PAZAPA-4460 file (N, C-alpha, C; in steps of 0.05 Angstrom, whole numbers, plus 32768, in hexadecimal, padded with zeros to 4 digits):
% residues 347
    n_x    n_y    n_z   ca_x   ca_y   ca_z    c_x    c_y    c_z   seq   type   mol
   802F   842D   78F2   8044   8427   7906   805F   8430   78FC     1      M     A
   806F   843E   790D   8089   8447   7904   809C   8430   7901     2      A     A
   80AC   8432   78EC   80C0   841D   78E7   80D9   8421   78F8     3      Q     A
   80E7   840B   78FE   8100   840E   790C   8114   841C   78FB     4      N     A
   8126   842C   7907   813B   843A   78F7   814D   8426   78EA     5      P     A
   8157   842D   78D3   8168   841B   78C3   8184   8419   78CF     6      L     A
   8191   8402   78CD   81AC   83FF   78D7   81BF   8412   78C7     7      P     A
   81D6   8418   78D3   81EA   8428   78C6   81F2   841A   78AC     8      Y     A
   81F4   8429   7896   81F7   841D   787B   8212   8414   7873     9      P     A
   8227   841A   7883   8243   8413   787B   824F   8402   7890    10      F     A
   8263   83F1   7889   8273   83E3   789D   8280   83F8   78B0    11      P     A
   827E   83F4   78CA   8289   8407   78DD   82A7   840B   78D8    12      Y     A
   82B5   83F5   78D1   82D2   83F7   78CE   82DA   8408   78B6    13      S     A
   82C7   840E   78A4   82CD   841E   788C   82BD   8438   788C    14      R     A
   82B1   843F   78A3   82A0   8456   78A4   82AE   8470   789C    15      A     A
   82C7   8473   78A5   82D5   848C   789F   82DA   8490   7882    16      A     A
   82DB   847A   7873   82DF   847B   7856   82C5   847E   7846    17      D     A
   82AF   8473   7851   8297   8471   7842   8281   8485   7849    18      L     A
   8282   8490   7862   826D   84A2   786C   8277   84BF   7868    19      D     A
   826B   84CD   7855   8274   84E8   784F   8270   84FC   7866    20      S     A
   8260   84F5   787A   825C   8507   7891   8274   8508   78A3    21      R     A
   8285   84F3   78A2   829C   84F2   78B3   82B3   8503   78A8    22      I     A
   82B9   8519   78B5   82CB   852D   78A9   82E7   852E   78B7    23      K     A
   82E8   8523   78D0   8301   8525   78DF   830F   850A   78E2    24      I     A
   8329   850A   78E5   8338   84F1   78E8   832F   84E3   7902    25      P     A
   8331   84C8   7902   832C   84B9   791A   833B   849F   791A    26      R     A
   8340   8493   7931   834F   847A   7932   833F   8464   7923    27      P     A
   834E   8450   7918   8341   843A   790A   833C   8422   791C    28      I     A
   832A   8411   7914   8324   83F9   7922   833A   83E5   7920    29      I     A
   8341   83D8   7936   8355   83C3   7935   834D   83AD   7922    30      D     A
   835F   83A3   7911   8358   8390   78FC   834B   8377   7907    31      S     A
   8354   836E   791F   8348   8356   792B   832B   835A   7934    32      A     A
   8323   8373   7937   8308   8379   7940   82F5   837F   7929    33      L     A
   8300   8383   7911   82EF   838A   78FA   82D9   8377   78F5    34      V     A
   82DE   835C   78F4   82C7   834A   78EF   82B1   834B   7904    35      P     A
   82B9   8352   791D   82A6   8354   7933   8295   836D   7930    36      I     A
   82A1   8384   792D   8292   839D   792C   8281   839F   7913    37      I     A
   828A   8393   78FD   827B   8395   78E4   8264   8380   78E2    38      D     A
   8262   836F   78F5   824E   835A   78F4   8233   8363   7900    39      S     A
   8233   837A   790D   8219   8384   7918   8218   83A2   7915    40      W     A
   8207   83AB   7903   8204   83C8   78FD   81EA   83D2   790A    41      L     A
   81EC   83E7   791A   81D6   83F1   7929   81CB   840B   791D    42      L     A
   81B2   8412   7922   81A8   842C   791A   81B7   8442   7929    43      P     A
   81BA   8459   791C   81C5   8470   792A   81B1   847B   793E    44      E     A
   8198   847C   7937   8184   8487   7949   817A   8472   795D    45      E     A
   8177   847B   7975   816E   8469   798B   8150   8463   7987    46      V     A
   814A   8449   7988   812E   8440   7987   8129   8431   79A1    47      D     A
   8119   843D   79B3   8115   8431   79CD   8108   8415   79CB    48      L     A
   80F5   8412   79B9   80E8   83F8   79B6   80FC   83E3   79AE    49      R     A
   810E   83EA   799B   8122   83D7   7992   8136   83D0   79A9    50      L     A
   8140   83E5   79B7   8153   83E0   79CC   8147   83D0   79E3    51      M     A
   812F   83D7   79EA   8123   83C9   7A01   811A   83AD   79F9    52      R     A
   8113   83A9   79DF   810C   838F   79D6   8124   837C   79D6    53      G     A
   813B   8387   79D0   8154   8377   79CF   815F   8372   79EB    54      L     A
   815B   8384   79FE   816B   8382   7A16   815A   8382   7A30    55      S     A
   8140   8386   7A2F   8131   838A   7A48   811C   8375   7A4A    56      N     A
   8118   836A   7A63   8103   8357   7A68   80E8   8366   7A6A    57      S     A
   80D3   835A   7A60   80B9   8367   7A60   80A6   835D   7A76    58      E     A
   80AB   8345   7A81   8099   833B   7A95   80A8   8328   7AA7    59      N     A
   809B   8320   7ABC   80A8   830F   7AD0   80AF   82F4   7AC5    60      S     A
   80A0   82EA   7AB2   80A7   82D0   7AA6   80C1   82D2   7A97    61      E     A
   80C5   82E8   7A89   80DE   82EC   7A7B   80F5   82F0   7A8F    62      T     A
   80EF   82FF   7AA4   8103   8303   7AB9   810D   82E8   7AC4    63      N     A
   80FA   82D6   7ACA   8102   82BC   7AD4   8112   82AD   7AC0    64      N     A
   810B   82B0   7AA7   811B   82A3   7A92   8137   82AD   7A92    65      Y     A
   813A   82C7   7A95   8155   82D3   7A95   8165   82C9   7AAC    66      H     A
   815A   82C9   7AC4   816A   82BF   7ADB   8170   82A2   7AD9    67      S     A
   815D   8292   7ACF   8162   8276   7ACB   8177   8271   7AB6    68      D     A
   8177   8281   7AA1   818B   827E   7A8C   81A7   8285   7A96    69      A     A
   81A9   8299   7AA7   81C2   82A1   7AB3   81CD   828A   7AC5    70      I     A
   81BC   827F   7AD6   81C4   826A   7AE7   81CB   8251   7AD8    71      I     A
   81BD   824C   7AC2   81C3   8234   7AB1   81DF   8235   7AA7    72      A     A
   81EA   824D   7AA2   8205   8250   7A98   8219   8252   7AAF    73      K     A
   820F   8256   7AC7   8220   8258   7ADF   8214   8248   7AF5    74      A     A
   8213   822D   7AF3   8204   821D   7B05   8210   821C   7B22    75      P     A
   8228   8227   7B25   8233   8229   7B40   8227   823F   7B51    76      H     A
   8216   8250   7B44   820A   8267   7B51   81ED   8262   7B57    77      L     A
   81E2   8271   7B6A   81C6   8272   7B70   81BD   828F   7B6D    78      K     A
   81A3   8292   7B66   8198   82AD   7B62   8182   82B2   7B76    79      H     A
   8184   82C9   7B84   816E   82D2   7B96   8167   82EF   7B8F    80      T     A
   814F   82F7   7B95   8146   8312   7B91   8140   8320   7BAC    81      E     A
   8146   8339   7BAD   8141   8349   7BC5   8135   8364   7BBC    82      H     A
   8125   8370   7BCD   8117   8389   7BC7   811F   839D   7BDC    83      I     A
   812A   83B4   7BD3   8131   83CA   7BE4   811D   83E0   7BE1    84      A     A
   8114   83ED   7BF7   8102   8404   7BF4   8110   841A   7BE6    85      P     A
   8104   8424   7BD0   8111   8437   7BBF   8106   8453   7BC4    86      G     A
   8110   8467   7BB4   8107   8483   7BB7   80EA   8487   7BAF    87      P     A
   80DD   8499   7BBD   80C2   84A1   7BB7   80AE   8489   7BB6    88      N     A
   80B2   8477   7BC9   809F   8460   7BCB   80A4   844A   7BB7    89      G     A
   80B9   844B   7BA8   80BF   8436   7B94   80CE   841F   7BA2    90      T     A
   80D2   840A   7B92   80E2   83F3   7B9C   80F9   83EE   7B88    91      S     A
   8110   83E6   7B92   8126   83DF   7B82   812C   83C1   7B85    92      V     A
   812B   83B3   7B6E   8130   8396   7B6F   814E   8391   7B6A    93      I     A
   8159   837F   7B7A   8175   8376   7B78   8175   8358   7B73    94      L     A
   8184   8350   7B5E   8189   8334   7B59   81A5   832D   7B64    95      S     A
   81A7   8319   7B74   81C0   8311   7B80   81C8   82F5   7B75    96      V     A
   81E0   82F4   7B6A   81EB   82DA   7B5F   8202   82D3   7B71    97      F     A
   81FF   82BD   7B80   8213   82B6   7B94   821B   8299   7B91    98      A     A
   8234   8292   7B99   823C   8276   7B98   822B   8264   7BAA    99      P     A
   8224   824D   7BA0   8215   823A   7BB1   8226   8230   7BC8   100      K     A
   8240   822E   7BC4   8252   8224   7BD9   8269   8239   7BDD   101      E     A
   8263   824F   7BEA   8278   8264   7BED   828E   825A   7C00   102      P     A
   82A6   8265   7BFD   82BC   825E   7C0E   82BD   8271   7C27   103      T     A
   82AC   8285   7C27   82AB   8298   7C3D   828E   82A1   7C41   104      S     A
   8288   82A8   7C5A   826D   82B3   7C60   826A   82D0   7C58   105      A     A
   8280   82DC   7C50   8280   82F9   7C48   8292   82FC   7C30   106      A     A
   8287   82FA   7C18   8297   82FC   7BFF   8297   8319   7BF4   107      L     A
   82AB   831F   7BE4   82AA   8339   7BD6   8291   833A   7BC4   108      P     A
   8288   8352   7BBD   8270   8355   7BAD   8276   8368   7B95   109      A     A
   826A   8361   7B7E   826B   8373   7B67   824F   837C   7B62   110      L     A
   824B   8396   7B64   8230   83A3   7B61   822D   83AB   7B44   111      Y     A
   821C   839D   7B35   821A   839F   7B18   8204   83B2   7B10   112      H     A
   820C   83C6   7B00   81F9   83DA   7AF5   81F9   83D7   7AD6   113      I     A
   81E4   83CC   7ACB   81E4   83C5   7AAF   81E5   83DD   7A9C   114      H     A
   81EE   83D7   7A83   81EE   83EC   7A6F   81D4   83EF   7A61   115      G     A
   81D4   83FD   7A4A   81BB   8403   7A3C   81B5   8420   7A39   116      G     A
   81C9   8431   7A3E   81C5   844E   7A3B   81B2   845A   7A4F   117      G     A
   81AD   844D   7A65   819A   8455   7A79   817D   8455   7A6F   118      M     A
   8179   844A   7A57   815E   8449   7A4B   8154   842D   7A45   119      I     A
   8165   8419   7A48   815E   83FE   7A42   816D   83EA   7A54   120      A     A
   8165   83D1   7A53   8172   83BD   7A63   8164   83B7   7A7D   121      G     A
   816D   83A3   7A8B   8163   839C   7AA6   817A   838F   7AB6   122      D     A
   8174   8386   7ACE   8189   837D   7AE0   8196   8363   7AD6   123      R     A
   818A   8355   7AC3   8196   833D   7AB8   81A8   8343   7AA0   124      F     A
   81A6   835B   7A95   81B5   8362   7A7D   81D3   8361   7A83   125      S     A
   81E2   8352   7A73   81FF   8351   7A76   8209   8340   7A8D   126      G     A
   81F8   8333   7A9C   8202   8324   7AB3   8211   830B   7AAA   127      V     A
   8207   82FD   7A95   8215   82E6   7A8B   8231   82ED   7A83   128      T     A
   8234   8303   7A74   824E   830B   7A6B   8260   8313   7A83   129      E     A
   8254   8320   7A97   8263   8328   7AAE   826D   830F   7ABD   130      L     A
   825C   82FB   7AC0   8265   82E3   7ACF   827B   82D5   7AC0   131      L     A
   827C   82D7   7AA6   8292   82CC   7A96   82AC   82DA   7A9D   132      D     A
   82AB   82F4   7A9F   82C3   8303   7AA6   82CB   82FD   7AC3   133      I     A
   82B8   82F7   7AD5   82BF   82F2   7AF1   82C7   82D5   7AF7   134      L     A
   82CA   82C5   7AE2   82D2   82A9   7AE7   82ED   82A8   7AF7   135      K     A
   82ED   8298   7B0C   8305   8296   7B1D   8306   82AB   7B32   136      G     A
   82F3   82BE   7B33   82F2   82D2   7B48   82D9   82CD   7B5A   137      I     A
   82DD   82C4   7B72   82C7   82BD   7B83   82BB   82D7   7B8F   138      E     A
   82A3   82DD   7B87   8295   82F5   7B91   8277   82F1   7B8D   139      C     A
   8268   8303   7B98   824B   8303   7B94   8244   831B   7B82   140      I     A
   8233   8315   7B6E   822B   832A   7B5C   820F   8334   7B64   141      V     A
   820C   834E   7B68   81F3   835A   7B6E   81EB   836C   7B57   142      I     A
   81D5   8367   7B4A   81CD   8376   7B33   81B3   8385   7B39   143      S     A
   81B4   839F   7B33   819E   83B1   7B3B   818B   83B7   7B24   144      V     A
   8172   83B7   7B2A   815D   83C0   7B16   8157   83DD   7B1B   145      E     A
   815E   83EE   7B09   8159   840B   7B0C   8144   8414   7AF7   146      Y     A
   8136   8429   7AFD   8122   8434   7AEB   8130   8440   7AD3   147      R     A
   8124   8440   7ABC   8130   8449   7AA3   8125   8464   7A9B   148      L     A
   8135   8473   7A8C   812C   848B   7A7E   811F   8482   7A63   149      A     A
   810D   8492   7A59   8105   84AD   7A62   80EF   84AC   7A77   150      P     A
   80E4   8495   7A7D   80CF   8494   7A91   80D9   849F   7AAC   151      E     A
   80F2   8499   7AB3   80FE   84A4   7ACB   8117   84B3   7AC3   152      T     A
   8117   84CD   7AC5   812E   84DE   7ABE   8144   84DB   7AD3   153      R     A
   815C   84E2   7ACB   8172   84E4   7ADE   816D   84FA   7AF2   154      A     A
   8174   84F7   7B0B   8185   84E1   7B16   8175   84C9   7B21   155      P     A
   815C   84C5   7B19   814C   84AF   7B23   8159   8494   7B21   156      G     A
   8164   848C   7B0A   8171   8472   7B08   8189   8470   7B1B   157      P     A
   8199   8485   7B1E   81AF   8484   7B31   81A6   8482   7B4E   158      A     A
   8190   848F   7B54   8185   848C   7B70   817C   846F   7B75   159      E     A
   8171   8462   7B61   816A   8445   7B64   8183   8435   7B6A   160      D     A
   8198   843A   7B5B   81B1   842B   7B5E   81BD   8430   7B7A   161      C     A
   81BB   8449   7B83   81C5   8450   7B9D   81B5   8442   7BB3   162      Y     A
   819A   8442   7BB0   8189   8434   7BC3   8191   8417   7BC6   163      T     A
   8195   840A   7BAF   819D   83EE   7BB0   81B8   83E9   7BBD   164      G     A
   81CB   83FB   7BB8   81E5   83F8   7BC4   81E4   83FB   7BE2   165      L     A
   81D6   840F   7BEC   81D4   8413   7C09   81C7   83FB   7C16   166      V     A
   81B1   83F0   7C09   81A4   83D9   7C14   81B7   83C1   7C15   167      W     A
   81C7   83BD   7C00   81D9   83A6   7BFF   81EE   83A9   7C14   168      A     A
   81F9   83C1   7C18   820D   83C5   7C2D   8202   83C0   7C49   169      S     A
   81E9   83CA   7C4E   81DD   83C7   7C68   81D4   83AB   7C6E   170      E     A
   81D0   839B   7C58   81C7   837F   7C5B   81DC   836B   7C53   171      N     A
   81F5   8374   7C55   820C   8364   7C4B   820C   8348   7C57   172      A     A
   8208   8345   7C71   820A   832B   7C7E   81F4   8318   7C73   173      A     A
   81DC   8323   7C6E   81C6   8313   7C65   81CB   8308   7C49   174      A     A
   81D9   8317   7C38   81DD   830D   7C1C   81F9   8302   7C19   175      I     A
   8209   8301   7C2E   8223   82F3   7C2D   823A   8303   7C22   176      G     A
   8239   831E   7C24   824E   832E   7C19   825D   833D   7C2E   177      I     A
   8276   8345   7C28   8286   8356   7C39   8281   8373   7C30   178      D     A
   8274   8382   7C41   826D   839E   7C39   8285   83AF   7C34   179      A     A
   829D   83A7   7C3D   82B5   83B6   7C38   82C2   83AF   7C1D   180      A     A
   82B6   839C   7C0F   82C1   8393   7BF5   82AC   8393   7BDF   181      K     A
   829E   83AA   7BDC   828B   83AD   7BC7   8297   83BE   7BB0   182      I     A
   8297   83B2   7B99   82A1   83C0   7B81   8289   83C6   7B6F   183      V     A
   8287   83DF   7B66   8271   83E7   7B54   827A   83E2   7B37   184      I     A
   8269   83D6   7B27   826F   83D0   7B0B   8259   83DC   7AFA   185      W     A
   8261   83EE   7AE7   824D   83FB   7AD6   8258   83FC   7AB9   186      G     A
   8247   83F3   7AA6   824F   83F2   7A8A   823E   8406   7A7B   187      V     A
   824B   8417   7A6B   823E   842A   7A58   822C   843C   7A68   188      S     A
   8211   843B   7A63   81FF   844B   7A73   8200   8444   7A91   189      G     A
   8206   842B   7A97   820A   8422   7AB2   8222   842F   7ABE   190      G     A
   8236   8436   7AAD   824E   8443   7AB8   8248   845F   7AC2   191      G     A
   8235   846D   7AB5   822D   8487   7ABF   8220   8484   7ADA   192      A     A
   820F   8470   7ADD   8201   846C   7AF6   8215   8463   7B0C   193      L     A
   8229   8453   7B05   823D   844A   7B18   824C   8462   7B23   194      A     A
   8255   8474   7B11   8263   848B   7B19   8252   849E   7B2A   195      A     A
   8239   84A2   7B22   8227   84B2   7B32   8222   84A6   7B4E   196      A     A
   821F   848C   7B4E   821B   847E   7B67   8232   8482   7B7B   197      L     A
   824B   8481   7B71   8262   8485   7B82   8264   84A1   7B8C   198      C     A
   825C   84B4   7B7B   825B   84D0   7B85   8246   84D4   7B9A   199      L     A
   822F   84C7   7B97   821A   84C8   7BAB   8223   84BC   7BC5   200      M     A
   8230   84A5   7BC4   8239   8497   7BDC   824D   84A8   7BEB   201      A     A
   825F   84B4   7BDC   8273   84C6   7BE9   8266   84DE   7BF6   202      R     A
   8255   84EB   7BE8   8249   8504   7BF2   8236   84FF   7C09   203      D     A
   8227   84E9   7C08   8213   84E3   7C1D   821F   84D3   7C34   204      R     A
   8238   84CB   7C31   8246   84BB   7C45   8236   84A2   7C4C   205      K     A
   822B   8496   7C38   821C   847D   7C3B   821D   846E   7C21   206      S     A
   8223   8454   7C22   8225   8442   7C39   823B   844B   7C4D   207      P     A
   8237   8442   7C66   824A   844A   7C7B   8266   843E   7C75   208      A     A
   8266   8426   7C6A   827F   8419   7C62   8285   8421   7C45   209      I     A
   829B   842E   7C40   82A0   8439   7C25   82A1   8423   7C10   210      P     A
   829A   842B   7BF8   829C   8419   7BE0   82BA   8413   7BDB   211      I     A
   82C0   83FA   7BD4   82DB   83F2   7BCF   82E6   83FC   7BB5   212      K     A
   82D5   83FB   7BA0   82DF   8403   7B85   82C8   8407   7B72   213      G     A
   82CF   8414   7B5C   82BB   8418   7B46   82C8   8412   7B2B   214      Q     A
   82B9   8404   7B1A   82C2   83FE   7AFF   82AF   840C   7AEB   215      M     A
   82BA   841F   7ADC   82AA   842E   7AC8   82B3   8425   7AAD   216      L     A
   82A3   8415   7A9F   82AB   8408   7A86   829D   8415   7A6F   217      L     A
   82AC   8421   7A5D   82A1   8431   7A47   828A   8443   7A52   218      S     A
   8290   8453   7A67   827A   8461   7A75   826F   8478   7A65   219      P     A
   8255   847C   7A68   8246   8492   7A5B   8245   84A9   7A6E   220      M     A
   825A   84B9   7A6F   825E   84CC   7A85   8254   84E8   7A80   221      L     A
   8253   84F1   7A67   8250   850D   7A61   8239   8513   7A4E   222      D     A
   8225   8521   7A59   820D   8528   7A49   8212   853D   7A34   223      D     A
   8229   854B   7A36   822E   8561   7A23   8237   8557   7A07   224      R     A
   8242   853F   7A07   8248   8532   79ED   8258   8543   79DA   225      C     A
   826D   8551   79E4   827B   8564   79D3   8299   855F   79D3   226      D     A
   82A2   8548   79DC   82BF   8542   79DC   82C9   853C   79C0   227      S     A
   82E3   8539   79BD   82EF   8532   79A3   82E5   8516   799B   228      V     A
   82E4   8504   79AD   82DA   84E9   79A6   82BD   84E9   799E   229      S     A
   82AD   84FA   79AB   8291   84FD   79A2   8290   8506   7985   230      D     A
   82A1   8519   797E   82A1   8523   7963   82AC   850E   794F   231      Q     A
   82C0   8500   7956   82CC   84EC   7944   82B9   84D6   793E   232      Q     A
   82A9   84CE   7952   8297   84B7   794E   8279   84BF   794F   233      F     A
   8274   84D7   7945   8259   84E1   7941   8249   84CE   792F   234      E     A
   8257   84C2   791B   824A   84B0   7909   825D   8497   7906   235      Y     A
   8251   8482   78FC   8261   846A   78F4   826E   845C   790B   236      G     A
   825F   8457   7920   8269   8449   7937   8252   843E   7947   237      S     A
   8254   8426   7953   823F   841D   7965   823C   8431   797C   238      P     A
   8224   8437   7983   821E   844C   7997   822D   8465   798F   239      W     A
   8226   8471   7979   8233   8489   796E   822A   84A2   797C   240      C     A
   8234   84B9   7974   822C   84D2   7980   820E   84D7   797E   241      G     A
   8202   84D0   7968   81E5   84D4   7964   81D6   84C4   797A   242      V     A
   81DD   84AA   797D   81D0   8499   7991   81D4   84A5   79AD   243      S     A
   81ED   84AD   79B2   81F4   84B6   79CD   81E4   84CF   79D5   244      N     A
   81E1   84E3   79C4   81D2   84FB   79CA   81B4   84F4   79CE   245      R     A
   81AA   84E2   79BD   818E   84DB   79C0   8189   84CE   79DB   246      M     A
   819B   84BC   79E3   8197   84AF   79FD   8199   84C4   7A14   247      A     A
   81AC   84D6   7A12   81AE   84EB   7A27   8195   84FC   7A27   248      W     A
   8189   8501   7A10   8170   8511   7A0F   815A   8502   7A1E   249      D     A
   8159   84E8   7A1B   8145   84D8   7A2A   814B   84DA   7A48   250      Y     A
   8165   84D9   7A50   816C   84D9   7A6C   8168   84F4   7A7A   251      V     A
   816D   850A   7A6B   816D   8524   7A77   8158   8537   7A6C   252      L     A
   814C   8531   7A56   8138   8543   7A4A   8145   855C   7A40   253      G     A
   8137   8572   7A43   8141   858C   7A39   8159   8597   7A49   254      E     A
   815F   858B   7A60   8176   8595   7A6F   8191   858B   7A65   255      D     A
   8191   8578   7A52   81AA   856D   7A49   81BB   8584   7A3E   256      R     A
   81D5   8584   7A46   81E8   8598   7A3C   81E6   85B3   7A4A   257      G     A
   81D4   85B6   7A5D   81D1   85D0   7A6A   81DF   85CF   7A86   258      T     A
   81DF   85E7   7A93   81EB   85E8   7AAD   81D8   85DE   7AC3   259      D     A
   81C1   85D3   7ABB   81AE   85C8   7ACE   81B5   85AB   7AD6   260      K     A
   81C8   859F   7AC8   81CE   8583   7ACC   81E2   8580   7AE3   261      V     A
   81DC   856D   7AF5   81EC   8569   7B0D   8200   8551   7B08   262      S     A
   8212   854E   7B1B   8225   8538   7B19   8218   851D   7B1E   263      Q     A
   8201   851D   7B2B   81F3   8504   7B2F   81E3   84FC   7B16   264      Y     A
   81DF   850E   7B04   81D2   8508   7AEA   81E6   8502   7AD4   265      Q     A
   81FC   8510   7AD4   8212   850D   7AC0   822C   8510   7ACF   266      S     A
   823A   84FB   7AD6   8251   84FC   7AE8   8267   850E   7ADF   267      P     A
   826A   8512   7AC5   827F   8524   7ABA   827C   8540   7AC5   268      S     A
   8264   8547   7ACF   825F   8562   7ADA   826C   8566   7AF6   269      R     A
   8276   8550   7B02   8282   8552   7B1C   829C   8562   7B1B   270      A     A
   829F   8575   7B2C   82B9   8584   7B2E   82CB   8578   7B43   271      E     A
   82C0   856B   7B57   82D0   8560   7B6D   82CE   8541   7B6A   272      D     A
   82E4   8535   7B62   82E6   8518   7B60   82F9   850C   7B75   273      L     A
   82FC   851A   7B8B   830C   8511   7BA1   82FE   84FB   7BB2   274      A     A
   830D   84EB   7BC0   8302   84D8   7BD3   82EF   84C4   7BC7   275      N     A
   82F5   84BC   7BAE   82E5   84A7   7BA1   82F3   848C   7BA5   276      L     A
   82E5   8476   7BA3   82F1   845C   7BA6   8305   8457   7B8F   277      P     A
   8317   8443   7B93   8329   843B   7B7E   8319   8435   7B65   278      S     A
   8323   843F   7B4E   8313   843F   7B36   8321   8432   7B1E   279      T     A
   8313   8424   7B0E   831C   8419   7AF5   830A   8425   7ADF   280      Y     A
   8316   8432   7ACC   8307   843D   7AB5   8313   8432   7A9B   281      I     A
   8303   8429   7A89   830D   8423   7A6F   82F9   842C   7A59   282      D     A
   8303   842F   7A41   82F3   8436   7A2B   8301   842E   7A12   283      A     A
   82F3   842D   79FC   82FF   8426   79E2   8309   8440   79D5   284      A     A
   831E   843D   79C5   8329   8453   79B7   8316   845E   79A2   285      E     A
   8305   844D   7996   82F3   8455   7981   82D6   8456   798A   286      C     A
   82D1   8467   799E   82B6   846B   79A8   82B3   8486   79B4   287      E     A
   829A   848F   79B5   8294   84AA   79BF   829C   84AE   79DC   288      V     A
   829C   8499   79EC   82A1   849B   7A09   82BE   849D   7A10   289      F     A
   82D0   849C   79FC   82ED   849B   7A02   82F7   84B4   7A12   290      R     A
   82F3   84CB   7A07   82FE   84E3   7A13   82F1   84EB   7A2D   291      D     A
   82D6   84E9   7A30   82CB   84EE   7A4B   82D6   84DB   7A60   292      P     A
   82DC   84C2   7A58   82E7   84AF   7A6B   8303   84B7   7A74   293      A     A
   8314   84C0   7A60   832F   84C9   7A66   832E   84E2   7A78   294      V     A
   831B   84F4   7A72   8319   850D   7A82   8310   8506   7A9E   295      L     A
   82FE   84F3   7AA2   82F5   84EC   7ABC   830C   84E1   7ACD   296      Y     A
   831C   84CF   7AC0   8334   84C4   7ACE   8347   84DA   7AD5   297      A     A
   834C   84EC   7AC2   835F   8503   7AC7   8355   8514   7ADE   298      T     A
   833C   8519   7AE0   8331   852A   7AF6   8332   851B   7B10   299      N     A
   832F   8500   7B0F   8332   84F1   7B28   834F   84F4   7B32   300      M     A
   8362   84F1   7B21   837E   84F4   7B29   8384   8511   7B33   301      W     A
   8378   8525   7B26   837C   8540   7B2E   8372   8545   7B4A   302      R     A
   835C   8536   7B52   8350   853A   7B6C   835C   8526   7B81   303      C     A
   836F   8516   7B79   837C   8504   7B8C   8370   84E9   7B8E   304      G     A
   835D   84E2   7B7E   8352   84C7   7B7D   8363   84B5   7B6C   305      S     A
   8361   849B   7B6E   8371   8489   7B5F   8360   847A   7B4A   306      T     A
   836C   8477   7B32   835D   846C   7B1B   8370   845D   7B09   307      C     A
   8368   8446   7B00   8377   8437   7AEB   8367   843B   7AD1   308      E     A
   8374   8446   7ABD   8367   844D   7AA4   8372   843D   7A8D   309      L     A
   835F   8432   7A7C   8367   8424   7A64   8357   842F   7A4D   310      H     A
   8365   8435   7A37   8358   843C   7A1E   8361   8427   7A0A   311      I     A
   834F   8416   7A00   8357   83FF   79EF   8358   8407   79D2   312      W     A
   8371   8406   79C7   8375   8410   79AB   8366   8401   7996   313      P     A
   835A   840F   7984   834C   8403   796D   8332   83F5   7975   314      G     A
   8329   83F8   798E   8312   83EA   7997   82F9   83FC   7995   315      A     A
   82E1   83EF   7997   82C8   83FC   7995   82B7   83F7   79AE   316      F     A
   82A1   8405   79B0   8290   8404   79C9   8288   83E7   79D0   317      H     A
   828F   83DF   79E8   8288   83C5   79F3   8294   83AE   79E3   318      L     A
   82AC   83B2   79D8   82B9   839D   79C8   82C0   8385   79D9   319      F     A
   82C3   8388   79F3   82CE   8373   7A04   82B8   8369   7A18   320      D     A
   829F   8368   7A0F   828A   835F   7A20   828E   8342   7A2A   321      G     A
   829A   8332   7A1A   82A1   8316   7A22   82BD   830F   7A17   322      M     A
   82CC   8300   7A27   82E7   82FA   7A20   82E8   82EA   7A06   323      D     A
   82FD   82EF   79F7   8303   82E0   79DE   8321   82DC   79DC   324      N     A
   832C   82C6   79E6   8349   82C3   79E6   8356   82C3   79CB   325      P     A
   8346   82BF   79B6   8350   82C0   799B   8355   82DC   7990   326      R     A
   834A   82F0   799F   834E   830C   7997   835E   8319   79AE   327      V     A
   8378   831D   79AA   8389   8327   79C0   8380   8340   79CE   328      P     A
   8375   8353   79BE   836C   836C   79CA   8355   8368   79DE   329      L     A
   8341   8357   79D6   832B   8351   79E7   8335   8343   7A00   330      I     A
   8346   8330   79FD   8350   8320   7A13   8360   8332   7A27   331      H     A
   836F   8345   7A1C   837E   8357   7A2D   836C   8369   7A3D   332      A     A
   8356   8372   7A31   8343   8384   7A3F   8335   8375   7A55   333      A     A
   832D   835C   7A50   831F   834C   7A64   8333   8346   7A7B   334      V     A
   834B   833E   7A74   835F   8337   7A88   8365   834F   7A9A   335      A     A
   8366   8367   7A8F   836B   837F   7A9F   8354   8383   7AB4   336      A     A
   833C   837F   7AAC   8325   8381   7ABF   8328   836C   7AD4   337      K     A
   832D   8353   7ACD   832F   833D   7AE0   8346   8343   7AF4   338      Q     A
   835C   834C   7AEB   8373   8352   7AFC   836C   8368   7B10   339      T     A
   835E   837D   7B07   8357   8393   7B19   8343   838A   7B2E   340      W     A
   832F   837A   7B25   831B   8371   7B38   8328   8360   7B4E   341      I     A
   8339   834D   7B46   8346   833C   7B5A   8356   834D   7B6D   342      R     A
   8365   8360   7B63   8377   8370   7B74   8367   8380   7B88   343      R     A
   8351   838D   7B7F   8341   839E   7B90   8331   838D   7BA4   344      I     A
   8325   8377   7B9B   8314   8368   7BAD   8325   8358   7BC2   345      M     A
   833D   8351   7BBB   834C   8340   7BCD   835D   834F   7BE1   346      M     A
   8360   8369   7BDE   8372   8378   7BF0   8363   8382   7C09   347      R     A
***
């Protein structure tokens, strides 16, 4: 039996000094984040068994445990499941977390697309952390279960997310949401799917009621993996360049990096970013996804779309998954997300 790959051998905060493979200058980790980033060292090579064991439910019993655990930490919510007819005879499961005592029959909705590099995770991944960020914001969270690569290559996962979104919009009254106030939330690999989903919705003119906004958080946008930030963090970083290319290979196979890849598979391939919903993009300064995120925002502005962009200095991939008021940088990043969500949902 193959052994799991070994964790990275050096503290991430000192990688540039200790790893002889790192040849080019790069920003340093914020001192307040050093104890956090150095407390968990990951393998450079992607191990599907490891990733799915850590983040993905294996059976319905575990699924129930996850939903129950989420509700246990958010007892003001109730959880329901819905099934939307998916592409090619498949079904797309949606988990809906809604207030037990809503103040309105039609609340804003946040459509959650989980992370995991498009190769791991499930619809419950990250929901507890998301609900923590949404404290004080009354809305309904809809989390979609999409098929994973490599079993389902892109754009299959994005098509699943699109199917779920259209179903939610068309059944807004039944699930208690305002179809005019749906915000798409995608983290890491989920950010790629969120961006692709918004391109699909624009191009297909469906849902009939336009999406209100999209949040792309440390998004995995570019299969070519050739930006400056990709090169700077090829080694010595959580979700480094080695990990990123391996995940994209799972997602796209031999087409990765070629002209065969479409914007629905890798959103950075889109040339026209006009007429997209209001967008929030953020990334960490010390991660491979930094420069593709900046370029995506720049191209949105070039095409006349609107985007709020944050690059968090000295931060690493997913450093702000849950608020920590004792670390000012984390608290600022979470507060920026909360402020944007409130502004977009309430207008």
